N, C-alpha and C positions, 0 to 999 in steps of 0.2 A: 638538277631540275628545280632544288629549292631556290636557286638563284635567280631564276626565271619567274618563278612566283614573285620573289621579293621586288624585281625589278618592276613587273606590271602592277603591283601595288603601290609601288613609289609613282609610277605613272598615273594610276588612277587616281590617286590623293593628291598628285602634283599642283593641281589650280588652286586649292586651299593653302597647301603648303607654303606656295608661292607669297600668299598674303600675309602668311607666318613669318616668312623669310624678310618680307619687306618691313613688318612692325619691328620685328627683333632687329633687322639691321638700323632702323631708326633709333632703337632703344642703345645700340652699340654707339652710334654716333653722339650720344647725349649723356654717355657715362655709363651705361649699362654692361651687362657682363653676358657671356654665355657658356653653356655647358652641354655635354653629351652625356644622356641617361637613356639606359633602355631603347635604343637606337633612335632617339628622338633629340632634335635639338631644342634645348630650353633657354630661352632668354629672360633676364630679369633686369632690374632698375632702370634708371634714365627713363625716356619717354614711354617704355613699356609700362611702368610702375604708374606713372601718371594717366595714361588711358585706362588700366584698370580700375584706378580708384574712381574714375568718374562713370563707370560704367553700372546700370541700372541692375537690382534695386538700389543698393548701398554700397556699389564697389564689389569687386570680385578679387579673390585672391590670385587665381589662374584661368589659363582659357586656352583650349586646344584649337590650333588651325592646322590640320592635316597632320605632318608629321613635326611639327612645331608645338610648342608649347610654351606660353608666355606667362610670367609670374611677377608678383609684386617684388619678391625677394628670393633668396637662396631658400631661406626656411620655409617661405610659403609653397615654393615647389616641391619641397621635401614632403609637406604636410599633404599636399594636393596629388602628389604625383601617381598613386594607385587609382585614384579617381579619372586622372585626367588621361591615364594610359587606356582606360575602358574607352573614352572619346575615340582614342587613337584607332582601337579596333571598330568602331562605330564609322570612323571617316573610312576605315578600309573596307567596309562592307558597303557603305552608302556612295563613297566617293564624292563626286562633285554634286551629288544630289542631297548631301547631307545638311548643310547650312538652309537650303531651302525647306527640306523637311522639319529640321529643328526650328525653323522660325514659323513655320505653317502649324506645328503641334502648339507652339506657345501662343500663338496668335488665336487658335481655337479655343484654348483654355481660357485666353483674356477674356474673350467674347462670353464665354459661358460663367465669368466673374470668378473663375478658379485661379490657383496659384500657377501662374503660367511658366514658372521654373521649378519649383519643387514637384509639380505634377506631369511634368513634360515626361513622356515615356522614355526618353534618352538619357534623362537626369536619374530618374528611378533606375535603370539598368545600371548606371555608373556608380550611384551611390549603394546599391545592394551588393554589387560584384566587389568594389572596393572595400565595403566591409566585411565580406567574406574572405578576401584576400589578406585583409589585417587580423582577423580573427584566426586564420591558418599561420600567420607569421607570429603570433601570439602563442599559439599552442606548440610551435615549435621551438620556443625558448626554453 
């Protein structure tokens, strides 16, 4: 039964994962790399790094697209992995509605002259849960 749930989640998130695969493949074609971590494909380098450096507000280290995560470098992915994995969970909840919901929240916050990134509820959840995961990992050491 677990495999059926996994298959349904893959299908639910597939439209966004496909975008991530296309970006990732363009990165591979331009000297980038790929790795598999926590059941996600992670792409870094090449075109992937180029595009992330140009994203607002001042470039980003990593970004999740469904079950794919793109990052500037392997080190950037290692730093951001817990945070990006929370976004993977959000994609699994929201499916194809994640990107429109995320952008609508950001647009609403921008309209209110608030921080469209840090005050976005999706980012608030990702930062807080990733911090908790990091704290738990430090406690286990």
